[in-house]
N, C-alpha and C positions, 0 to 999 in steps of 0.2 A: 404245545410248545410255548405259546405266549403265557399260559397260566404258570408253567414252570419258571419262565423268566421272571414274571412279576412276583411270584411267591419267593423266589430266591432273592430278588432285589429288595423285597420287603424286610429281609433280615439285616439289611445295611441301614441302620437307623442313625448313624452319626452324621452323615453328610447327605442332606436332602438333594443337593445339586447333582450328586453322583448318579443316582437313579433317574432323576429328571433329565439329565443329559442324554441318557440312553433312550428314554421314552420319547422325547420331543422330536426325534428324527424318524420315528417309525411311521410308515404310511397308514392312511386310513383304510379300513375302520380299526386296524390294529392299534393305532395311537389312542383313540378314544377309550377303547377297552382297557388298554394298559394304564392309561391315566386314572381311570376309575378304580382299578385295582390298587394302584400305587397310592391314590388319594386316601383310600380306606386304611391302608397299612401305615402310612406315615402322617396322616392328618395334615396334608399340605394346605397352604393358604391359597386365597384367590389370586394373589399375585403370581404364584407359581403356575396356577392353572392358565391364566391369561398368557403367560410367557410361553407355555408349551403349545397352546392351540394356535398361535400365530407364527410358528416357525415353519419354514418351507420344507417340503418333502419332494422327492425322496431323499434318502441319505446320500451324502457326498463324501468323497475321501477327505476333503478339507475339514469338514466338521468332525469326522471321526479322528483325524490326526490330533485334534485338540481334546476331544471328549474322552477318548479311551485312556490316555495317560492320566487324566484327572481321576477317572474312575479307579484306576489301578492304585494310585498312590494315596487316594482318599483326601484330595485337596480340592478347593474351589479354584476357578481360573485365576482369580486375583492373587492367589497364594503362590503362583509359579513365578519365581524371581527372574528378572531379566538377565542377571549374572549369577547363575547357579553355582553353588559351591560343591566341591567334590565330596565333602564330608557329610552331606545330607543323607540321612538314612530313614527308611520308613519305620513306622511303629509296627509292633506285632499284629495289631488289628488290620493295618494296611496290607500286610502280607497275606493275612487270611482272606481279605476281600479280593486280593489279586488272584488267589487260588479259586475263589468262587467265580470271579469274572471269567477266568479261563474255562471253567466248566460251562458257564452260561454260553459264551461265544462258541464253544465247541459244539453245543447242541443247536445253536441258532445259525450255524455257518451257512446253511443253504437258504435260510429265510431272509437274511439281510444282504442287500447289495454290497459288493466289495467284501463279502464275508471271508473269502480265502485269505486275502491280504491282511484283513483285520485279525483273523484268528492267528495267523502267523505272527503278527505284531504282538498279540496277547502272549503267545508262547515266548516271544523274544523278551518281553518284559520280565516274565517269570524266570527265564534262564539267565537274563542279563544281570550284571552286577548292579545292584540297586544304587550304588554310589554314583553311577554314571547315567541314571535314568533321565534327569533333567537336561544335561548337556546333549544327550542323544536325541531327545524329542526336539530340542531346539535345532539341532543339526538337520533332522529330517524336514522340519518346517521350512528352513531356509533353502535347503538343497532342492527339494521337490516342489514346494509351493512358494517359490521365492518371491514372485510379484503379487499377483492377485489370485483369489480363490478360483479354482477351475469349476466350470459348470458341470452338471451331471453328465452332459453329452460327451465331455472330454474324458470322463473316468471310464475309459474303454478297458478291454481285457488287457491290452498291452500296458496301459498305464498302471493297472493293478499289479502286473508282473514286475514292472519297474519299481513300484513302491516296495514290493516284497523283496526285490533284489537289494535295495538300499537297506532294508531291515536286516537281511542276512549279512550283508557286508559289515554293518555297524556292530552287530552282535558278535560276529566271528573275530573282529579285531580287538574287542574290549572284554571278551568273556574271560580271558586269562587273568583279569584283575579280580575276579569274583572271590568272595570270602565265604559265602553261605552255600551249604549243600542241601539238596532236596533229595531224599532217598526214595527209591522206587517202592521199597517195602512200607515206608511211612505214608507216601502219597501216590498210590498206584494209579488213581484216576488222573492225577496231574500228568504223569509220564505217558499214560495211554492216550491222553488228549493231545499231548505234544506229538506223539507218534502219528495220531490221526491228522494233525495239522500238517506235518511233514508229508504224509501220504497225499493230501489234497494238493499241496504245492508241487510235489514231484510228479503228480499225475496230470499236470496241465497238458492240454492239447498241444502237440508239437507245432501245428500250423499257427496257432494263436501266439505262441511263445517263441517264435523263431529268433528274434533279436537277442533274447536273454537266456535261452535254455542252457547253453554251455556255462555261462557265468553263474547261473543259479546253481547248477550242479557242483561247480567248484566251491561255492560258498556253503552249500549243504555239507559237502565233504569236509570243509574247514571247520564248520561247527561241530560235526560229529567227532572230528579229530580232537578238538578241545574237550568235548564232553567225555571222551573215552581215554583221556591221556593218563594212562596208569603210571607213567613216570612221575607225574606231579599230581597225585590224587587230591591234594588240597585245593587245586584250581578247578576241579570238576564241579560245575554248578549243580548238575543233576546226576545222581548216581543211577545209571540205567541198568545196573545189575538185576537181571530178571526180565528186563524189557528189551534186551538186544536181539533176542530171537525174533521178536515181532518186526523190528526194523529190517533185519536180514530177510525175512519172508516178504516184507513189503517191497524191498529193492529187487528181489528176484522176480516177483510178480510183475513189477514195472518193466524189468528187463525183458522178460518173455513176451509181454504184451507189445512192446515196441518192436521186437524182432518180428513178431507176427505181422504187424502193420507194415513194416518196411519191406518185408519179403513177399508181400501180397502183390502180384503183378497188376491187379486192378487198383491198387492204392497209389496215389500220387505223392506220397511222402518221400522226400529225397533221402538217399542213403546217408548223406553226411550228417543229418540231424541225429541219427542213431549214434554216430561217432562222437558227438558232443557229450553224450551222457554215458555211453558204455564204458569207457576207460575208468571214469571216476567210480562208477558203481562196482566194477570188478575190482578196482584197487581197494575200495573199502571192504568188500567182502573177503578179500584175500589177505588183508593186513592182520597179522597175528596179534597186534596190539588191541584190535577191536573185537575180533571174532575168535572164539575158542577153537581149539584144534578139532574137536569132534564136529562142531557146527561147520567148520571150514571144509572138512572132508565131504560132507553132504552137499555143501554149497558148490564146491568146485565140480563135483559130478554133474550137478544141474547146469552149471555154466557151460561145461563141455557139451552137454546135450543141446543147449541153446546154440552154441557155435556150430555144431553139426547141422542143425536145422537151417541155420543161416547160410551155410555153404551150399547145402542142397538146393535151397530155394533161390538163392541169389545168382548162382552160376548160370542160370538159363536166361535171365532177362536184364541183368545189369550191363551197363556200358563198360567200355574198357577202363576208363578212369575209376569207375565205381568198383570194378573187380580189383584194381590196384589198391583202392581204399580198403576193400575187404581184407586183402592180404596184410595191409598195415594194421588194421584193427585186430586181426588175429595175432600178429606179432606182438602187439601191445598186451593182449591177454596172456600170451606165452611168457613174455618178459615179466609181467607182474607175478605170474606163478613162480618163475625162477627167482626173481629178486626177493620175494618174501619167503622163499623156501617152503612153499606149500606143496610138500612132497607127495601128498595123496593125489595131486592132480597130474603128476607126470605121465602115468599111463594114458590118461585122457589127452595130455598134451601131444603125445606121439600120434594118437588117432586124429586129433584136430589137424596137425600139420600134414600128415601123410594123406589123409582122405579129404581134407578140406583145401588147404592152400595149394598143395601140389596138383590136385585135380583141377582146380580153377586155373592154375598157371599153365596147364597143358592146352588150354583153349587158345585158338589162334588170336584172340583179342589181345593177348599179351604182346604180340608182335607190334602192335600199334602204339605201345607205350613209349612215346618219345618225349613227353613233357617232363618237367622237373618233378611234378607230383608223382608220376609213375616211377621214375627212377628212385625217388625217396622211399616209395613203398617197397620196392625191391630191396633197396639197401636196408630198410628196417627188417625185412624178412630174413635176409642173409645174416644181419647182425644178431637176430634172435636165435637162429640156428647155431651160430658160432658160440654164443654165450651160454645157452641154456639146454640145448638138446644133446642128449648123450646116447640115444638109442641107435644101434647099428642100422635098423631098417629105415629110419628116417634119413640118416646120412646117405645110405645107398640110393634111396629114392631121389634125394636132392641132387646128388651127383649125376644120376641118370637123366633127370629132367634138364639140368643145366647144360648138359652136353648133347642133348637131343636136337634134331633139326628145328623143332618148334620152340626151342629155348628163347626167351627174350634177350638173352645176353649177347647174341651177335650184334645187337644194336651198338653203334660206336659209343654212344653216351654211357653205356653200361659196362664198358671194358674194365674200368677201374674196379667196379664191384666184382666182376668175374675174377680178376687177378687176386683180389682179396680173398675170395672164397676158395679159389684154386690153391692158393698158398696155404690156406688153412687145412683143406681136406686132403690134398694130394698125398702127403706123407703117410696117411693112415688108410689108404685104399686097401692095402693087403690085410689090415686088421679086420676090416669088414667084409673080406672076400668070401668067407664061408659062413653063412648065417646058421647052418645046421650045427656047426661046432662052435661052442662058445670061445671067444677070443681069450687066449691065455696071456697074462702079463708076464712074458718071459723075455729075458734079454736076448736079442739077436746079434749081439756083439760080445766079444770077450769082456768080462766084467773088470778086468785089470788093464789090458792094453787097448781095448776098444777096437780090435781088429774084427772086421766083419766076416761072415760065413763064406764069402766068395774067395777069400785068400787062404784061410785055414779051416780045418774041420773043428767045429766047436762041440764040446761035450758038456753035458749038464752035470751039476753037482749031484752026487748020488744021495746026499742027505736030504736036500730040499727040492731037487729037480726044478729049480727056478733059475739059478745062476749058471751061466755058461762060461767056459774057459777054453782057450786055444792050446794050452799046454799045462803040464804039471807045475812048472815054475810059476806061471801066472796064478794058478790056483793056490799055491803056497803063499804068494804075496797077498792075495785077497783074503786068505784065511787068517793071517796075522795082522797085517797093517790096515786092511780095509774092514776089519771087524766082522767078517763073514762067519767066524766061529760062533759068535753069539747070535748073529742073524739067522744062521742055519737052524739053530735049536728052535727058534720061534717058528720058522717056516715049516719045520718038521713036526709040529704039534698035530694032534688029532684034527683032521679035516682042514688044517691050515694050508695044505698044498693047493686046495681049490680056491683060496682067497685071491682075488684079482683086484688090484688097486685101480680104481677109476675115479674115486671121489677126492677132489682137491679144492681147497678154498683158501681165501686170505686168512692169514694167521689171526688177525684181529677178530675174526668171526668165531674163533674157537671157544672163546669164553661164553658165548651164548648158546652153544649146542650141547653143553655137557648134560643138561637135563634130558635131552633126547638120547644122547649116547648111552647114558647109564640106565639102560633098561634091561630087563631080564632076557628079552629075546635077542639081545646083543652080547650076551655073556661070553660068547665064543670068541669071535674075532672082529677086530676093527682095524681098518687101514685108513690113515688120514694124512694127507699132505700138509706140510707146515708152511707152504708158501704158494703164492699165485705167480703166474708167469710174468706179471707186471713188476715183480720185485726186482729192482736193479741188481742187488748183490747176487740173487739167484741166477739171473740171466748171464752173469759173467762167469758162472761156474760151469764146469762140465757135467756135473751131476746134481740132482735135486734131492735133498734129504727128505725122507718120508718117515713118519713115526708110526710104528706098528704097536698096537696096544691090545693086550688081552685083558678083558675086564672080568672081574670077579665080584658081581654086585652083592652076593650074599656073604662075602668074607670081609675081613679087615686086614688085608695083606697089602703091603706096599714094598715090592721088590723091583728094582730097576737098575740099569747101568748108571754109573756115575754121570752126573750132569756135565762133567768136564768132557765126556766123550761125545756130547752132542755138538753139532756145528755151532760155532760161536755166534753166527748171525741170528740164530734162533733161540739160543739157550735162555737168555735173561727174559725175553718177552714171554716165551712159553711158560717158563717157570713162575713168573710173577702173575700171569693172568689165569692160567689154567690149573696149575698144580694145587692151589688151595682147595678147589672143589673136587679134584680127582684123587687127592691123597686118601689112602685107605682103600682105593678101588683098583689101582693099577697092579697088575700082576707080572706082566712082561712088557718090557720096553726095549726097543732096539731101533737102529737106523738102517734103512734100505735105500741104496743109491740107485737112481734111475737115469738112464741116458737122456740128456736134455734135448737133443736134436729130434728124436723120434716120438717123443711123448708129450708134445705141447698140447695136444688135444685134451689130455686128461687134466692138465693144469687149468684149462679154461672152463671146465665143467663144474658142477656142484657136488656136494657130498650127499645128494639125495638118496642114492641107493644104499649108502652106508648107514644113514640114520634109520632107515626103515627096516634094516636087517635083511634086505633082499640079497641074493647072490651078487657079490661085487663084480659084475660083468661076467 
C-alpha cells in the first residue's frame, strides 16, 4: 500500500510540497520509508527532510483540512488567498493530480486515521465546482476548526461524521454551479472510487453516528439528486451512466443489513434509527429520474421482501410505539411507490399492507396508542390507503380491521381519523362485496335522470351493456344529447365490454405518461380519467368526464370526435399538453360520464393498472 502511494506521488513532480504534506503526517515507521522513497523520486533537499521528520504524529483532522486541498489544487499553502475569487480555476495538470489523489486516498482509506472523512472530502473536491474550492475550504476551516486546532483525542468518530456532514452539505448546495463533467466511461476508476467512498460513509455504525445519521442520509440523497438531474444535464458534475447499478446495489445491501440488525431481538439498536435512513433510500431507489424502469422493478421486489421480513420479525418484540412507527414507515414506502408511479411494486404493496401493517395492527398493543406519535402513525397509514391502494382485498381487510373489537380507532383521539376513513370507504362497500366476481364499472342509476334502482327498474343498454336507463324516453335523451350514440360504439368494440375504469389521475400528469401508454400491449383499450377529485370545477359537476382511447400503435390513424364535443374545462389543457404526442396514435375517442357521488374512490387512485395493461379492475 505504501509503495503504491509513494510511487504514485512520485509522478507529481511540479509541487514538492504536495507530496511532502502527505508524507509528513504518516506515523512511524511508515513515515521514514515514505520519505526515503519520495526523496529518491523528487531529490528533495535537506530542508524538506528536516521539516518532515520534526512534525507531530499521528494525523489530525486539522492538518488534513489544510493539506488535502493544497494537494488537490496543486498549490503551496502560501498561494491560498485570504479573499479567494470565484473565477479561480485549476489547471489541467491540477485536475489530473486531483484524480490521482482520489485514487490514492481510496486505496489508503483504511490505513490513514480519519480516512473515511478524508476520502469523502477528496470525492467532494472532484465532484465539486472547482470555482468554489477555495471559499469552500475556507468555510470548513472557520466552521469546524474555528478557534484552535483540535488534538488527536478530540478527533473522535462523531467528529469525523460531523466533518463529513459539513462536506456533504457544502457540496450539495453548490454542486449545481458546476461546469465540468466527468464521464463514467472516461474515468471509470473515479466513479467507482466515489461509489466506494459513499459506501464507507453510508455504512457507518448506527450507534457511533446517532446524532448525524438522518442528516447525512438527507445530504447523500441531495447530492445524488444533483448528480442524476436529467432535467439539467449540464449541471451534472459526474455522469454516472453505467455506475448507477452499483449505487443501487449498495443502498439495497445497506438497507437489508440495517433491517437485519434492527429486527434482531438480541440487538439493542433502536428502531427509530432505521427510520432515519429507510425513507431516503427507498425514495432514491423508487425515483424514476434516478433509476431505470427495469432496475426499479427488481429493486421494488427486493424492498418488498425487506418489508415483509421487517414485519415478521418486528411484530413479536417491538413496543407499542415502535409498532406504530413501523406502520408509519410502511406507509412511507407505500406512499413513495404510489407518488413515483412505480407500478411494478403495486402487487407487492398489497402484500405489504395486508400481511404486514394489518397483521401488526391486530395486536392488542395498538390499543395503547394514545400518544400523538401513535395517532400520527395511524393517520399516515389511513392516508396511504386512501391515496394509493386500489386493491379490493386490501380495502376489505382494512375495513374489517377498523371495525373489529381490537381496532385502535375506538380511542377518542382517533375518532377524527375513523370518520375520515369511514367517509372514504363506506360508499364503496358494495363494490368490494364479492371478491370472486370482478367489480363491474356499471351505472347503478339512470344515466339520464339519475334515479336509483330502488324507485324504478333499470335496464342496461343492449349495445354496450354498461349504461342503465329507467325508461325509453331517458334512453333516447341519452342517445342524442348525452352522446351515448358515439360512446356505445366504443364500448361495444371487441372485448371493450370488459373494460372497467379504475385509473384516474390529475390532468397535468397526462403529458408524462404517454410513453407508457403507447405500448403494444395496450393497443386494445385504455380508459383514463381527465381530472382528479380535487379539481374544483369537477366537484361542482354532477358527472365526471372520462376519456376513452383506443390506441393503434402500429398505424398512423387519427380519428376522433370534434374537440368542441369535449367538456370545456378539459379541452384546451388536454389538447395543448397531450395531443402533440398522441397525434397519429388515437383511433377512437369519446366521453363517458360517471356519477360523482358514488365513484370518488376511483378518482383518488392512480392509473397504475391502466399503464401496465392489467385488467382494469
